[in-house]
C-alpha positions as CSV (number, residue, x, y, z in Angstrom):
1,X,50.4,5.4,39.1
2,X,49.9,3.1,42.1
3,X,46.3,2.0,43.7
4,X,46.6,1.0,47.9
5,X,44.0,-1.1,48.4
6,X,43.6,-1.2,52.6
7,X,42.6,-4.1,54.0
8,X,42.8,-5.2,57.6
9,X,44.7,-8.3,56.2
10,X,47.1,-6.1,54.7
11,X,48.1,-3.6,52.3
12,X,47.9,-4.5,49.2
13,X,49.9,-1.7,46.3
14,X,48.8,-1.7,42.8
15,X,51.8,-1.1,39.7
16,X,49.5,0.1,37.2
17,X,52.7,1.3,34.6
18,X,54.2,-1.5,35.4
19,X,52.1,-3.9,35.3
20,X,52.6,-5.7,38.7
21,X,49.9,-6.8,39.8
22,X,50.5,-10.6,39.3
23,X,53.2,-10.1,42.3
24,X,50.5,-8.7,44.5
25,X,48.0,-11.7,43.3
26,X,50.6,-14.2,44.5
27,X,51.2,-12.6,47.8
28,X,47.8,-12.2,48.2
29,X,47.1,-15.4,47.4
30,X,49.1,-17.1,49.3
31,X,48.0,-15.5,52.7
32,X,45.2,-16.0,51.8
33,X,45.7,-19.6,52.2
34,X,47.7,-19.5,55.2
35,X,44.9,-17.7,57.1
36,X,42.7,-20.3,56.4
37,X,44.8,-23.3,57.1
38,X,45.3,-21.6,60.0
39,X,41.4,-21.8,60.8
40,X,41.1,-25.6,59.6
41,X,39.2,-24.9,56.7
42,X,38.5,-26.7,53.4
43,X,38.5,-24.4,50.4
44,X,35.4,-25.1,49.6
45,X,33.9,-24.1,53.1
46,X,34.9,-20.8,52.3
47,X,33.6,-20.9,49.2
48,X,30.3,-21.1,50.6
49,X,31.1,-18.7,52.9
50,X,31.8,-15.8,50.8
51,X,29.7,-17.2,47.4
52,X,31.8,-18.8,45.3
53,X,32.4,-21.8,44.3
54,X,36.1,-23.5,45.5
55,X,37.8,-23.8,42.1
56,X,37.6,-19.8,42.1
57,X,39.2,-20.4,46.0
58,X,42.2,-21.9,44.5
59,X,42.4,-19.8,42.1
60,X,43.3,-16.9,43.7
61,X,45.7,-18.9,46.0
62,X,47.9,-19.9,43.1
63,X,47.8,-16.3,41.8
64,X,46.0,-17.1,38.6
65,X,43.0,-14.6,39.5
66,X,42.3,-11.9,41.3
67,X,40.1,-11.0,43.7
68,X,38.1,-7.6,43.6
69,X,37.4,-5.5,46.8
70,X,34.0,-7.0,47.4
71,X,35.5,-10.7,47.2
72,X,38.8,-9.5,49.4
73,X,36.0,-7.8,52.1
74,X,33.7,-11.1,52.0
75,X,37.1,-13.2,52.5
76,X,38.0,-10.9,55.1
77,X,35.0,-11.3,57.2
78,X,34.9,-14.9,56.5
79,X,38.1,-15.6,57.9
80,X,37.0,-13.0,61.3
81,X,40.5,-11.1,60.3
82,X,41.5,-8.1,62.8
83,X,43.6,-5.3,61.9
84,X,47.0,-5.8,62.0
85,X,47.3,-9.8,61.5
């Protein structure tokens, strides 16, 4: 079974049958770090903007944690991502 998550930061595809969430998390985390750094933001600033702790941002960027839909949307807004970026 596949789940598709459409965000302006890209499409996340999760293959539940083969447990491919980890690979998707790493890709999401790498993109998160890239977008944050492009804007000259520290993890602490981004965390404050979305209402979480900087260690959570670090865990997302390293692929150790997966973002919920709510957090992904908050990140999208905080980083001011536009469709297709």
